[in-house]
C-alpha positions as CSV (number, residue, x, y, z in Angstrom):
1,M,-60.0,-7.2,-40.6
2,K,-57.9,-10.1,-39.4
3,F,-55.1,-9.5,-41.9
4,Y,-54.7,-5.8,-40.8
5,H,-54.3,-6.8,-37.2
6,E,-51.9,-9.6,-38.2
7,M,-49.7,-7.1,-39.9
8,I,-49.7,-4.9,-36.8
9,D,-49.0,-7.8,-34.5
10,K,-46.0,-8.8,-36.5
11,L,-44.6,-5.3,-36.3
12,R,-45.1,-5.3,-32.5
13,N,-43.6,-8.7,-32.1
14,G,-40.6,-8.1,-34.4
15,V,-41.6,-10.8,-36.9
16,P,-40.5,-9.8,-40.4
17,Y,-42.8,-10.1,-43.4
18,K,-43.2,-8.9,-47.0
19,F,-46.3,-7.5,-48.6
20,S,-46.7,-6.6,-52.2
21,R,-49.8,-5.3,-54.0
22,W,-51.2,-6.4,-57.4
23,G,-53.7,-4.2,-59.1
24,D,-54.7,-2.9,-62.5
25,G,-51.2,-1.5,-63.2
26,E,-49.3,-4.7,-62.4
27,W,-51.7,-7.0,-64.1
28,G,-52.0,-4.7,-67.1
29,C,-48.2,-4.5,-67.4
30,M,-48.0,-8.3,-67.3
31,Y,-50.8,-8.7,-69.9
32,G,-49.1,-6.3,-72.3
33,V,-51.2,-3.2,-72.0
34,T,-49.4,-0.2,-73.6
35,G,-49.3,3.4,-72.5
36,E,-49.0,4.5,-68.9
37,N,-51.0,4.7,-65.7
38,R,-52.5,7.9,-64.2
39,D,-49.1,8.8,-62.5
40,G,-47.1,8.6,-65.7
41,N,-45.6,5.1,-65.0
42,E,-45.2,3.4,-68.4
43,Y,-46.2,-0.3,-68.9
44,L,-42.7,-1.2,-69.8
45,P,-42.3,-4.7,-71.4
46,E,-39.2,-5.4,-69.3
47,L,-41.2,-4.6,-66.2
48,G,-43.9,-7.0,-67.3
49,V,-41.4,-9.8,-67.7
50,S,-40.1,-9.1,-64.2
51,L,-43.6,-9.1,-62.7
52,R,-44.5,-12.3,-64.5
53,G,-41.4,-13.9,-63.1
54,I,-42.3,-13.0,-59.6
55,L,-45.8,-14.2,-59.9
56,N,-44.9,-17.5,-61.5
57,S,-42.4,-18.1,-58.7
58,E,-45.4,-18.4,-56.4
59,P,-44.0,-16.2,-53.5
60,K,-44.9,-17.4,-50.0
61,Y,-45.0,-13.8,-48.6
62,Y,-48.2,-11.8,-48.5
63,M,-49.5,-11.2,-52.0
64,G,-52.1,-8.5,-52.0
65,L,-54.8,-8.6,-54.7
66,Q,-56.5,-5.3,-55.3
67,Y,-60.0,-6.6,-55.9
68,G,-61.0,-3.9,-58.4
69,V,-59.0,-5.6,-61.0
70,L,-61.4,-8.5,-61.0
71,Y,-64.0,-6.1,-62.5
72,N,-61.7,-4.8,-65.2
73,E,-63.3,-6.1,-68.4
74,R,-60.0,-6.1,-70.3
75,L,-58.0,-7.9,-67.6
76,R,-60.3,-10.1,-65.6
77,D,-60.1,-13.2,-67.8
78,Y,-56.3,-13.0,-67.6
79,V,-56.3,-12.4,-63.9
80,F,-58.7,-15.3,-63.2
81,G,-56.7,-17.5,-65.5
82,K,-53.6,-16.9,-63.3
83,I,-55.0,-16.9,-59.8
84,F,-56.7,-20.3,-60.1
85,K,-53.5,-21.9,-61.5
86,L,-50.9,-20.5,-59.1
87,D,-50.3,-21.6,-55.5
88,I,-50.6,-18.2,-53.9
89,N,-52.6,-17.3,-50.8
90,W,-53.9,-13.9,-51.8
91,V,-54.8,-11.3,-49.2
92,N,-56.6,-7.9,-49.4
93,G,-54.2,-5.6,-51.3
94,D,-56.2,-2.5,-50.4
95,I,-56.1,-3.1,-46.6
96,L,-53.9,-0.1,-45.7
97,H,-55.8,2.3,-47.9
98,Q,-59.1,1.1,-46.3
99,A,-57.7,1.5,-42.9
100,S,-56.7,5.1,-43.8
101,E,-60.0,5.9,-45.4
102,Y,-61.9,4.8,-42.3
103,G,-59.6,6.4,-39.7
104,H,-57.6,3.4,-38.5
105,L,-54.1,4.0,-40.0
106,K,-52.8,5.5,-36.7
107,E,-52.5,2.0,-35.1
108,F,-50.3,0.9,-38.0
109,V,-48.1,3.9,-37.8
110,N,-47.7,3.6,-34.0
111,A,-46.6,0.0,-34.4
112,L,-44.0,1.1,-36.9
113,K,-42.6,3.9,-34.7
114,S,-42.5,1.9,-31.5
115,N,-41.2,-1.5,-32.6
116,C,-38.8,-1.1,-35.5
117,N,-35.0,-0.6,-35.5
118,R,-35.0,1.5,-38.6
119,I,-37.7,2.7,-41.0
120,I,-36.4,3.1,-44.6
121,Y,-38.8,4.8,-47.1
122,I,-38.3,4.2,-50.8
123,G,-40.2,6.6,-52.9
124,A,-40.5,10.1,-54.5
125,D,-38.8,13.1,-53.0
126,Y,-41.8,14.4,-51.1
127,F,-41.9,11.4,-48.8
128,K,-38.9,12.8,-47.0
129,E,-41.5,15.0,-45.2
130,L,-42.6,11.9,-43.2
131,S,-41.0,12.6,-39.8
132,F,-41.2,9.1,-38.5
133,I,-38.9,7.6,-41.1
134,D,-35.1,7.2,-40.5
135,V,-33.8,6.9,-44.1
136,H,-35.3,8.2,-47.3
137,I,-34.1,6.6,-50.6
138,K,-35.4,8.8,-53.4
139,T,-36.8,7.3,-56.5
140,P,-37.9,9.1,-59.7
141,D,-41.5,10.3,-59.8
142,A,-42.2,7.8,-62.5
143,N,-40.6,4.8,-64.2
144,S,-38.3,4.0,-61.4
145,F,-37.8,0.5,-62.8
146,N,-35.4,2.0,-65.3
147,H,-33.2,3.0,-62.4
148,N,-33.5,-0.2,-60.4
149,D,-29.8,-1.0,-60.3
150,D,-29.0,2.3,-58.7
151,I,-31.9,2.1,-56.3
152,M,-31.0,-1.4,-55.2
153,K,-27.4,-0.3,-54.6
154,E,-28.7,2.4,-52.2
155,I,-31.0,-0.1,-50.5
156,E,-28.3,-2.7,-50.0
157,V,-26.3,-0.3,-47.8
158,Y,-29.0,-0.7,-45.2
159,V,-29.9,-4.4,-45.6
160,P,-28.8,-6.3,-42.5
161,D,-26.7,-9.5,-42.6
162,P,-29.1,-12.3,-43.7
163,K,-27.6,-14.5,-41.0
164,R,-28.8,-12.1,-38.3
165,C,-31.6,-13.2,-36.0
166,I,-34.8,-12.2,-37.6
167,V,-37.0,-12.3,-34.5
168,G,-37.5,-8.9,-32.8
169,S,-37.3,-7.1,-29.6
170,V,-40.0,-9.0,-27.8
171,T,-37.6,-11.9,-27.4
172,G,-34.7,-9.6,-26.5
173,S,-32.9,-9.9,-29.9
174,L,-32.3,-7.3,-32.5
175,P,-35.4,-5.5,-33.8
176,M,-36.0,-5.6,-37.5
177,E,-35.5,-3.2,-40.4
178,V,-38.7,-2.0,-42.1
179,Y,-38.8,-0.9,-45.8
180,L,-41.8,1.1,-46.9
181,V,-42.0,1.1,-50.7
182,S,-43.9,3.7,-52.8
183,A,-42.5,3.0,-56.3
184,A,-45.7,2.1,-58.2
185,M,-45.5,-1.1,-60.2
186,N,-41.8,-1.4,-59.5
187,S,-42.5,-1.8,-55.7
188,N,-43.2,-5.4,-56.4
189,V,-39.8,-5.9,-58.0
190,I,-38.0,-4.1,-55.1
191,I,-39.8,-6.1,-52.4
192,D,-39.1,-9.4,-54.1
193,K,-35.4,-8.7,-54.2
194,L,-35.2,-7.9,-50.5
195,P,-34.2,-10.7,-48.1
196,D,-36.7,-12.4,-45.7
197,N,-35.1,-11.0,-42.6
198,V,-36.6,-7.6,-43.1
199,T,-40.1,-6.3,-43.3
200,A,-41.0,-4.8,-46.7
201,I,-44.4,-3.3,-47.3
202,D,-45.8,-1.9,-50.5
203,I,-47.3,1.2,-48.9
204,G,-48.5,2.7,-52.2
205,S,-50.0,6.3,-51.9
206,V,-51.5,5.7,-48.5
207,F,-49.6,8.7,-46.9
208,D,-50.4,11.1,-49.8
209,P,-53.4,12.8,-48.2
210,Y,-51.6,13.4,-44.9
211,L,-48.9,15.3,-46.9
212,G,-51.5,17.4,-48.8
213,R,-51.1,15.4,-52.0
214,P,-54.3,13.3,-52.5
215,R,-54.2,11.1,-55.6
216,A,-56.6,8.2,-55.2
217,S,-60.3,9.1,-55.6
218,Y,-61.2,8.3,-51.9
219,Q,-58.3,10.5,-50.7
220,H,-59.9,13.7,-52.1
221,K,-62.8,13.2,-49.7
222,M,-60.5,12.9,-46.7
223,N,-59.9,16.0,-44.5
224,V,-56.7,14.9,-42.7
225,K,-53.3,16.2,-41.7
226,F,-50.1,14.7,-40.7
227,S,-50.7,15.1,-37.0
228,D,-53.7,12.8,-37.3
229,L,-51.3,9.8,-37.5
230,W,-49.9,10.4,-34.0
C-alpha cells in the first residue's frame, strides 16, 4: 500500500497534494449516461462537459481510478479508450475506503489532526458531526454541481494566498490547509479548481459508517463508531 503511506507521509511533512476519484459515476456522466446514481446525483450534461475538460487536461495531481469501472460492460470500452490515450499516472481510487474496511483509517485521520493548519470539510450537513474538522462548508445532499458558484465563493474565503510557502511545519514554515471533499461527482470539479498550495482530497463516503450512515455495500458489514478513529 505504498500510495496510502505516501499520502500520510505528505500530510506529516506538510507537502500539499490533490487527489480526485474517478468511478462509475464520473465515467458514466462523461459518457452520456442518463438518470442518476444511487444517491440521487443526476448525470448532468454540463457536469459531463466539466469532467471531460478536467480529464483531457491531463492533471498532474493524483488521479484515482476506481477499478470496478473496468468491469462495467457499458463503460469499459470508453474507459480503456481514454486511459491509454491520456498521459495520466493513475493511482488506486479506492485506497481510503480499503484502509477503512480493513481497520487502517486511524493512521490517516491522526496525520490530518496532527499536521494540518486547518481542515475544511465540503459536504452534506451531517459531516459537521466530525469533531476533528475546523470548518464545514455545507453542500446540497445531491446535485451540488448546480450550486458550484456559491460553493466556490464559500471555499475561497479560506484559500490561502497562492504565493504563500507551500511546504509545511517540518521545515518551520506555515502548515497547509486541507480540504476534504464529499460532493459526489462534483468533488472532481471542486478539487480541480483549488490551487496547488493546498491539500484537497476526494474523501467520498469513507466517514459514513463512523457517523452511523453506511452507504457503500462494504460499510454495512462494518461495526464501527466514531471513537474508533482516535
